[in-house]
Every structure is written in C-alpha cells, then in structure tokens.
N, CA, C and O atoms as CSV, one atom per row, in Angstrom:
chain,resi,resn,atom,element,x,y,z
A,1,MET,N,N,5.693,67.975,-34.938
A,1,MET,CA,C,4.329,68.437,-34.892
A,1,MET,C,C,3.820,68.749,-36.253
A,1,MET,O,O,4.519,69.421,-37.011
A,2,ALA,N,N,2.620,68.297,-36.628
A,2,ALA,CA,C,1.898,68.536,-37.861
A,2,ALA,C,C,2.814,67.952,-38.915
A,2,ALA,O,O,2.925,68.645,-39.926
A,3,ALA,N,N,3.480,66.838,-38.885
A,3,ALA,CA,C,4.301,66.221,-39.862
A,3,ALA,C,C,3.373,65.560,-40.902
A,3,ALA,O,O,2.385,64.907,-40.563
A,4,SER,N,N,3.727,65.754,-42.147
A,4,SER,CA,C,2.881,65.042,-43.202
A,4,SER,C,C,3.537,63.605,-43.530
A,4,SER,O,O,4.602,63.312,-42.987
A,5,ASP,N,N,3.005,62.848,-44.277
A,5,ASP,CA,C,3.479,61.546,-44.669
A,5,ASP,C,C,4.872,61.775,-45.271
A,5,ASP,O,O,5.818,61.090,-44.882
A,6,SER,N,N,5.031,62.769,-46.256
A,6,SER,CA,C,6.256,63.057,-46.831
A,6,SER,C,C,7.327,63.495,-45.774
A,6,SER,O,O,8.506,63.159,-45.886
A,7,ASP,N,N,6.914,64.167,-44.872
A,7,ASP,CA,C,7.873,64.650,-43.711
A,7,ASP,C,C,8.402,63.357,-42.999
A,7,ASP,O,O,9.594,63.288,-42.698
A,8,LEU,N,N,7.615,62.426,-42.751
A,8,LEU,CA,C,7.971,61.232,-42.049
A,8,LEU,C,C,8.854,60.454,-42.953
A,8,LEU,O,O,9.862,59.929,-42.479
A,9,VAL,N,N,8.559,60.329,-44.243
A,9,VAL,CA,C,9.529,59.570,-45.166
A,9,VAL,C,C,10.800,60.146,-45.115
A,9,VAL,O,O,11.786,59.430,-44.943
A,10,LYS,N,N,10.906,61.550,-45.264
A,10,LYS,CA,C,12.199,62.196,-45.261
A,10,LYS,C,C,12.904,61.992,-43.794
A,10,LYS,O,O,14.111,61.764,-43.719
A,11,LEU,N,N,12.154,62.081,-42.749
A,11,LEU,CA,C,12.896,61.896,-41.416
A,11,LEU,C,C,13.335,60.434,-41.427
A,11,LEU,O,O,14.490,60.213,-41.061
A,12,ASN,N,N,12.645,59.505,-41.762
A,12,ASN,CA,C,13.124,58.114,-41.768
A,12,ASN,C,C,14.447,57.980,-42.599
A,12,ASN,O,O,15.399,57.323,-42.178
A,13,GLU,N,N,14.457,58.628,-43.784
A,13,GLU,CA,C,15.639,58.550,-44.757
A,13,GLU,C,C,16.832,59.210,-44.018
A,13,GLU,O,O,17.949,58.694,-44.011
A,14,VAL,N,N,16.547,60.341,-43.416
A,14,VAL,CA,C,17.702,61.099,-42.704
A,14,VAL,C,C,18.261,60.222,-41.509
A,14,VAL,O,O,19.470,60.084,-41.324
A,15,LEU,N,N,17.398,59.707,-40.802
A,15,LEU,CA,C,17.753,59.047,-39.522
A,15,LEU,C,C,18.411,57.757,-39.904
A,15,LEU,O,O,19.347,57.347,-39.218
A,16,LYS,N,N,17.991,57.086,-40.948
A,16,LYS,CA,C,18.623,55.822,-41.354
A,16,LYS,C,C,20.150,56.035,-41.744
A,16,LYS,O,O,21.029,55.227,-41.445
A,17,LYS,N,N,20.385,57.335,-42.517
A,17,LYS,CA,C,21.729,57.720,-42.686
A,17,LYS,C,C,22.559,57.906,-41.492
A,17,LYS,O,O,23.762,57.644,-41.504
A,18,LYS,N,N,21.896,58.388,-40.385
A,18,LYS,CA,C,22.582,58.577,-39.204
A,18,LYS,C,C,22.660,57.315,-38.281
A,18,LYS,O,O,22.998,57.419,-37.102
A,19,SER,N,N,22.341,56.146,-38.847
A,19,SER,CA,C,22.264,54.888,-38.086
A,19,SER,C,C,21.158,54.745,-37.017
A,19,SER,O,O,21.331,54.219,-35.917
A,20,PHE,N,N,20.132,55.215,-37.417
A,20,PHE,CA,C,18.879,55.104,-36.547
A,20,PHE,C,C,17.723,54.506,-37.298
A,20,PHE,O,O,17.254,55.084,-38.279
A,21,LEU,N,N,17.251,53.353,-36.857
A,21,LEU,CA,C,16.080,52.694,-37.551
A,21,LEU,C,C,14.864,52.684,-36.622
A,21,LEU,O,O,14.971,52.626,-35.397
A,22,PRO,N,N,13.617,52.749,-37.330
A,22,PRO,CA,C,12.428,52.554,-36.484
A,22,PRO,C,C,12.408,51.379,-35.680
A,22,PRO,O,O,12.728,50.308,-36.195
A,23,LYS,N,N,12.032,51.449,-34.336
A,23,LYS,CA,C,12.164,50.297,-33.468
A,23,LYS,C,C,11.404,49.149,-33.939
A,23,LYS,O,O,11.861,48.012,-33.827
A,24,ASP,N,N,10.198,49.400,-34.492
A,24,ASP,CA,C,9.192,48.371,-35.060
A,24,ASP,C,C,8.946,48.739,-36.439
A,24,ASP,O,O,8.003,49.484,-36.704
A,25,ALA,N,N,9.758,48.256,-37.396
A,25,ALA,CA,C,9.638,48.631,-38.859
A,25,ALA,C,C,8.335,48.125,-39.355
A,25,ALA,O,O,7.785,48.701,-40.294
A,26,SER,N,N,7.784,47.048,-38.767
A,26,SER,CA,C,6.564,46.499,-39.289
A,26,SER,C,C,5.290,47.166,-38.802
A,26,SER,O,O,4.200,46.809,-39.250
A,27,GLU,N,N,5.403,48.139,-37.883
A,27,GLU,CA,C,4.251,48.910,-37.359
A,27,GLU,C,C,3.738,49.852,-38.441
A,27,GLU,O,O,4.478,50.488,-39.191
A,28,ASP,N,N,2.450,49.886,-38.457
A,28,ASP,CA,C,1.733,50.727,-39.514
A,28,ASP,C,C,2.155,52.264,-39.209
A,28,ASP,O,O,2.059,52.775,-38.093
A,29,GLU,N,N,2.614,52.893,-40.313
A,29,GLU,CA,C,2.969,54.320,-40.135
A,29,GLU,C,C,1.952,55.185,-39.636
A,29,GLU,O,O,2.291,56.120,-38.911
A,30,SER,N,N,0.653,54.991,-39.946
A,30,SER,CA,C,-0.382,55.922,-39.328
A,30,SER,C,C,-0.563,55.607,-37.925
A,30,SER,O,O,-0.924,56.485,-37.140
A,31,GLN,N,N,-0.333,54.385,-37.544
A,31,GLN,CA,C,-0.468,54.072,-36.072
A,31,GLN,C,C,0.684,54.793,-35.139
A,31,GLN,O,O,0.471,55.266,-34.023
A,32,SER,N,N,1.918,54.779,-35.810
A,32,SER,CA,C,3.060,55.387,-35.123
A,32,SER,C,C,2.884,56.846,-35.096
A,32,SER,O,O,3.507,57.463,-34.232
A,33,ARG,N,N,2.170,57.456,-35.867
A,33,ARG,CA,C,2.047,58.908,-35.903
A,33,ARG,C,C,1.147,59.313,-34.855
A,33,ARG,O,O,1.210,60.471,-34.441
A,34,LYS,N,N,0.230,58.410,-34.328
A,34,LYS,CA,C,-0.640,58.713,-33.146
A,34,LYS,C,C,0.100,58.804,-31.861
A,34,LYS,O,O,-0.390,59.432,-30.923
A,35,SER,N,N,1.291,58.194,-31.762
A,35,SER,CA,C,2.029,58.207,-30.478
A,35,SER,C,C,3.409,58.553,-30.893
A,35,SER,O,O,3.720,58.894,-32.035
A,36,ALA,N,N,4.297,58.430,-29.782
A,36,ALA,CA,C,5.706,58.806,-29.970
A,36,ALA,C,C,6.219,57.754,-31.103
A,36,ALA,O,O,5.739,56.626,-31.206
A,37,MET,N,N,7.197,58.233,-31.897
A,37,MET,CA,C,7.909,57.487,-32.843
A,37,MET,C,C,9.242,57.154,-32.132
A,37,MET,O,O,9.921,58.034,-31.602
A,38,VAL,N,N,9.580,55.871,-32.142
A,38,VAL,CA,C,10.820,55.301,-31.418
A,38,VAL,C,C,11.713,54.808,-32.402
A,38,VAL,O,O,11.304,54.010,-33.246
A,39,TYR,N,N,13.037,55.247,-32.383
A,39,TYR,CA,C,14.103,54.807,-33.186
A,39,TYR,C,C,15.175,54.216,-32.358
A,39,TYR,O,O,15.313,54.572,-31.188
A,40,VAL,N,N,15.971,53.298,-32.927
A,40,VAL,CA,C,16.996,52.587,-32.302
A,40,VAL,C,C,18.269,52.796,-33.001
A,40,VAL,O,O,18.349,52.562,-34.207
A,41,GLY,N,N,19.308,53.239,-32.293
A,41,GLY,CA,C,20.605,53.448,-32.901
A,41,GLY,C,C,21.282,52.109,-33.132
A,41,GLY,O,O,21.356,51.231,-32.273
A,42,THR,N,N,21.792,52.022,-34.421
A,42,THR,CA,C,22.353,50.765,-34.776
A,42,THR,C,C,23.905,50.664,-34.503
A,42,THR,O,O,24.523,49.621,-34.712
A,43,THR,N,N,24.489,51.807,-34.027
A,43,THR,CA,C,25.850,51.833,-33.625
A,43,THR,C,C,26.064,52.179,-32.162
A,43,THR,O,O,25.143,52.771,-31.597
A,44,LYS,N,N,27.037,51.919,-31.554
A,44,LYS,CA,C,27.324,52.208,-30.257
A,44,LYS,C,C,28.048,53.522,-30.247
A,44,LYS,O,O,29.235,53.610,-30.564
A,45,GLY,N,N,27.251,54.627,-29.844
A,45,GLY,CA,C,27.879,55.931,-29.848
A,45,GLY,C,C,27.657,56.559,-28.477
A,45,GLY,O,O,27.075,55.983,-27.558
A,46,ASN,N,N,28.190,57.840,-28.410
A,46,ASN,CA,C,27.872,58.518,-27.093
A,46,ASN,C,C,26.749,59.401,-27.203
A,46,ASN,O,O,26.328,59.736,-28.311
A,47,LEU,N,N,26.200,59.827,-26.066
A,47,LEU,CA,C,24.923,60.676,-25.973
A,47,LEU,C,C,25.028,62.015,-26.835
A,47,LEU,O,O,24.084,62.447,-27.496
A,48,LEU,N,N,26.190,62.580,-26.762
A,48,LEU,CA,C,26.367,63.913,-27.582
A,48,LEU,C,C,26.164,63.697,-29.068
A,48,LEU,O,O,25.455,64.437,-29.750
A,49,GLU,N,N,26.877,62.553,-29.577
A,49,GLU,CA,C,26.735,62.357,-30.999
A,49,GLU,C,C,25.244,61.959,-31.389
A,49,GLU,O,O,24.687,62.400,-32.394
A,50,ALA,N,N,24.642,61.054,-30.464
A,50,ALA,CA,C,23.219,60.828,-30.760
A,50,ALA,C,C,22.327,62.021,-30.677
A,50,ALA,O,O,21.420,62.169,-31.497
A,51,THR,N,N,22.548,62.877,-29.718
A,51,THR,CA,C,21.755,64.023,-29.720
A,51,THR,C,C,21.962,64.946,-30.966
A,51,THR,O,O,21.010,65.448,-31.564
A,52,THR,N,N,23.198,65.125,-31.296
A,52,THR,CA,C,23.455,65.912,-32.441
A,52,THR,C,C,22.825,65.274,-33.797
A,52,THR,O,O,22.234,65.987,-34.608
A,53,ASP,N,N,22.976,64.047,-33.959
A,53,ASP,CA,C,22.546,63.290,-35.104
A,53,ASP,C,C,20.925,63.485,-35.244
A,53,ASP,O,O,20.390,63.872,-36.283
A,54,VAL,N,N,20.250,63.170,-34.076
A,54,VAL,CA,C,18.819,63.300,-34.020
A,54,VAL,C,C,18.347,64.641,-34.212
A,54,VAL,O,O,17.400,64.832,-34.975
A,55,SER,N,N,18.902,65.601,-33.602
A,55,SER,CA,C,18.508,67.003,-33.776
A,55,SER,C,C,18.711,67.523,-35.201
A,55,SER,O,O,17.852,68.218,-35.744
A,56,THR,N,N,19.791,67.200,-35.769
A,56,THR,CA,C,19.976,67.614,-37.141
A,56,THR,C,C,18.924,66.960,-38.133
A,56,THR,O,O,18.342,67.621,-38.992
A,57,ALA,N,N,18.727,65.543,-37.926
A,57,ALA,CA,C,17.702,64.887,-38.636
A,57,ALA,C,C,16.311,65.536,-38.584
A,57,ALA,O,O,15.742,65.860,-39.627
A,58,VAL,N,N,15.768,65.725,-37.390
A,58,VAL,CA,C,14.457,66.166,-37.252
A,58,VAL,C,C,14.245,67.644,-37.619
A,58,VAL,O,O,13.159,68.087,-37.992
A,59,SER,N,N,15.439,68.419,-37.474
A,59,SER,CA,C,15.341,69.802,-37.803
A,59,SER,C,C,15.233,69.979,-39.307
A,59,SER,O,O,14.744,71.001,-39.788
A,60,SER,N,N,15.725,68.911,-40.094
A,60,SER,CA,C,15.844,68.947,-41.584
A,60,SER,C,C,14.372,68.933,-42.188
A,60,SER,O,O,14.166,69.361,-43.324
A,61,ILE,N,N,13.434,68.463,-41.446
A,61,ILE,CA,C,12.039,68.528,-41.992
A,61,ILE,C,C,11.332,69.824,-41.743
A,61,ILE,O,O,10.216,69.947,-42.249
A,62,GLY,N,N,11.796,70.749,-41.075
A,62,GLY,CA,C,11.273,72.034,-40.895
A,62,GLY,C,C,10.048,72.004,-39.966
A,62,GLY,O,O,9.190,72.855,-40.198
A,63,LYS,N,N,9.843,71.172,-38.973
A,63,LYS,CA,C,8.757,71.109,-38.082
A,63,LYS,C,C,9.174,71.292,-36.694
A,63,LYS,O,O,10.349,71.116,-36.374
A,64,LYS,N,N,8.307,71.625,-35.878
A,64,LYS,CA,C,8.661,71.653,-34.448
A,64,LYS,C,C,8.705,70.215,-33.937
A,64,LYS,O,O,7.997,69.282,-34.317
A,65,PHE,N,N,9.721,70.202,-32.953
A,65,PHE,CA,C,9.948,68.742,-32.464
A,65,PHE,C,C,10.460,68.696,-31.108
A,65,PHE,O,O,10.968,69.698,-30.604
A,66,SER,N,N,10.357,67.575,-30.473
A,66,SER,CA,C,11.046,67.343,-29.256
A,66,SER,C,C,11.426,65.887,-29.341
A,66,SER,O,O,10.830,65.077,-30.051
A,67,PHE,N,N,12.411,65.621,-28.605
A,67,PHE,CA,C,12.932,64.187,-28.536
A,67,PHE,C,C,13.635,63.798,-27.202
A,67,PHE,O,O,14.118,64.689,-26.504
A,68,THR,N,N,13.698,62.620,-26.865
A,68,THR,CA,C,14.455,62.108,-25.717
A,68,THR,C,C,15.428,61.075,-26.237
A,68,THR,O,O,15.133,60.333,-27.174
A,69,ILE,N,N,16.550,61.038,-25.638
A,69,ILE,CA,C,17.574,60.144,-26.003
A,69,ILE,C,C,17.824,59.274,-24.580
A,69,ILE,O,O,18.054,59.756,-23.471
A,70,ILE,N,N,17.712,57.872,-24.934
A,70,ILE,CA,C,17.858,57.078,-23.746
A,70,ILE,C,C,18.973,56.107,-24.258
A,70,ILE,O,O,18.935,55.516,-25.338
A,71,LYS,N,N,20.030,56.023,-23.273
A,71,LYS,CA,C,21.039,55.077,-23.561
A,71,LYS,C,C,20.862,53.843,-22.593
A,71,LYS,O,O,20.719,53.973,-21.377
A,72,ASP,N,N,20.885,52.666,-23.236
A,72,ASP,CA,C,20.774,51.523,-22.534
A,72,ASP,C,C,21.936,50.513,-22.744
A,72,ASP,O,O,22.868,50.833,-23.481
A,73,ARG,N,N,21.914,49.323,-22.131
A,73,ARG,CA,C,22.915,48.433,-22.363
A,73,ARG,C,C,23.153,47.963,-23.767
A,73,ARG,O,O,24.300,47.722,-24.143
A,74,SER,N,N,22.026,47.810,-24.629
A,74,SER,CA,C,22.023,47.309,-25.789
A,74,SER,C,C,22.352,48.314,-26.998
A,74,SER,O,O,22.540,47.939,-28.156
A,75,GLY,N,N,22.395,49.683,-26.545
A,75,GLY,CA,C,22.758,50.757,-27.493
A,75,GLY,C,C,21.937,52.061,-27.197
A,75,GLY,O,O,21.634,52.334,-26.036
A,76,ILE,N,N,21.633,52.740,-28.084
A,76,ILE,CA,C,20.960,54.078,-27.895
A,76,ILE,C,C,19.684,54.099,-28.665
A,76,ILE,O,O,19.665,53.790,-29.857
A,77,ALA,N,N,18.548,54.481,-27.966
A,77,ALA,CA,C,17.408,54.686,-28.666
A,77,ALA,C,C,16.887,56.032,-28.466
A,77,ALA,O,O,17.182,56.637,-27.436
A,78,SER,N,N,16.134,56.561,-29.358
A,78,SER,CA,C,15.522,57.946,-29.312
A,78,SER,C,C,14.055,57.923,-29.612
A,78,SER,O,O,13.409,58.970,-29.614
C-alpha cells in the first residue's frame, strides 16, 4: 500500500532474486499499480517456501502488504 515507483523497483529486484517474475513483463508499471500485481514463480517449490520468499521480499520495502499464493500445475504464482 502506498508504494512508490522506487518501492516497486526494489520489490521487483528482490522477487527476481527469489525466482519470481512479473506475470506480464510488458505491462505498463503504472497500469499494474492500479490493480493487483501478479508474479510467477520460475522454480517448482512448495507453498511454505513460496510464502516465506514472498513475505520476505514484500516486507523488505517497508510497506503494508497482503498477498495470495496460488499453486497450479505449471508452478506457483503469487
């Protein structure tokens, strides 16, 4: 909540290190800020690892947050 552009850049960097990439990398950043941001896990991991990785990443920017982890047949998305 109330994330600045620099917060989003930092979040993207941290999530990338944790093997999460934006679902639609070509989407305009300002548009993605108006709705939920979606990331896709690039490795096959378990839900506990994904939850820990995403929680650590988003808490690193120091803003309030919420997230949902969804595991599907093709991997993990958050």
